[in-house]
N, C-alpha and C positions, 0 to 999 in steps of 0.2 A: 374400699369393699372390692371383693373379688368373686365373680361368679364363675364357677368352675364348669358348670353345665346344668342340663336339666332333663327331666323325664317329663313330658308334657303331651297333653291331649287337647281336645276342644273344650273340655269341661274343667279337668282338673291338671295340676302340675306340681311336681316336687323340684325345687330349685337347689342345686348343689352349690354351697356359697360359704365363703369364709369372710366374716366381717368382725368388727370390734365387739359386736354383741351375739352373734351366731355363728356357729359352726355346724353345717349340714353338709356331710360328703359321704363317701363310699370308701371302703378298704379294698381297693382293686376290684376286678372282676374277671370272670371266666367267660369267654365266648367260645362256643362249640359248634362245629360244622361237621356233619355226618353224611356220607355218601350211602346210598342204598344198594345193595346187591342182592341178587336172586341167584340160585344154584340149580341148575337142570340136571336132573339124573340122566345118566346114558347107560345103556345096557352094556355090561361088561366093560366099562370104561371109566375114567375118573370123571366127577361131575364138572360140569362146565359153569364157570362164574360170569355173570352178566351184570354189568352196572344198569340199574333201572331208574336212577334219579337221585335226587338230594333230599334229605329230610329238611324241614325248616330249621333254621339256625336257632340257637338259644344263647342267652346271656344270664349268668347267675350275678347278681350285684348286691353285695352286702353293704347296708346302708347305716351308718352309725347314727344313734338317736339318743342324745344325753341331755337331761334338764340342765346340768351344769354348764353346757355349751349353748344354751338359749333355745333349745327345741323341746317341745312337748312330745314324747315318743307315742303316746296314744293318739294324739291328734294326728301325727304324721301317718301312723299306721292306719289310721281311719281313712285317710286320703287314699292310700295305696289299695286299701280294700274297696273303695268306692271304684277305682279304676279297674280292679280285677273282676269285680262282680257285674260291672256294666259292659265288660268287654271293649272298652275305650281303646281306639287305636292310637298308639303313642310315638313320639319321635324322641330318640335318645341322642342328646348331644353332649359331647364332653370337649371342652375347650371350643374350638371352631369347627370340629369335625362331627358330622351326623353319621351314626353308626348304623350299619346293615343296608340292605338293598332298597328297602322302602320304609316300612314301619314295624312297630313291635306291639304286642298285646301281653298283658300279665297272665302267665300260665298259672302261677302260684306265687303266694308270698308267705313268709314264716316270720313271726316275731320271737326272738330269743331274749327273754327279760333276764337281767343279770343283777338289777338292784331296785328294791322298793323302799318306800320310806314306812314309818309306823302306821300310817293311815291306808297303806296299800297303793299309794300313787307310784306309777312306774318312773324311776329316775334315770335308769340306763337300760338300754337294749339295743339289739341289731336286728334290724328288719331285712330279710334276705329275700330278694325279689327274683323270680325266674321269668325272663322275658322270652316270649316265642315270636319268631319272625313272622309278620303279616304280610303275605304277598300281594303286591299290586295286581289287580285282575283285569 
């Protein structure tokens, strides 16, 4: 058994793992940091740019959810929805490294269903979770 990492809070968690029975993992991720700038208009002169701070970081994390890999896509997505709707503060751990300055919260999650069976059961899907940095106060 190999645990790759986790997205966990006090109530819920998604464990990224590869075992003989279950493969629950992500397909890379995108971490974005943005500086914030203001521009001051000056009479008959070029505008003056000033750094005013930093926007909260975001991470976009596409998670593979496949019945054939031992995961129930709808059940997993329901867990992510609970985390998003309650505003649960989460820790993102990949390998032995905790990502971010403090914690994260789910800003949005999207389920892209790619395969269903004849009864309408979701067989394959990708849940894309957008995390927003949650600053320590």
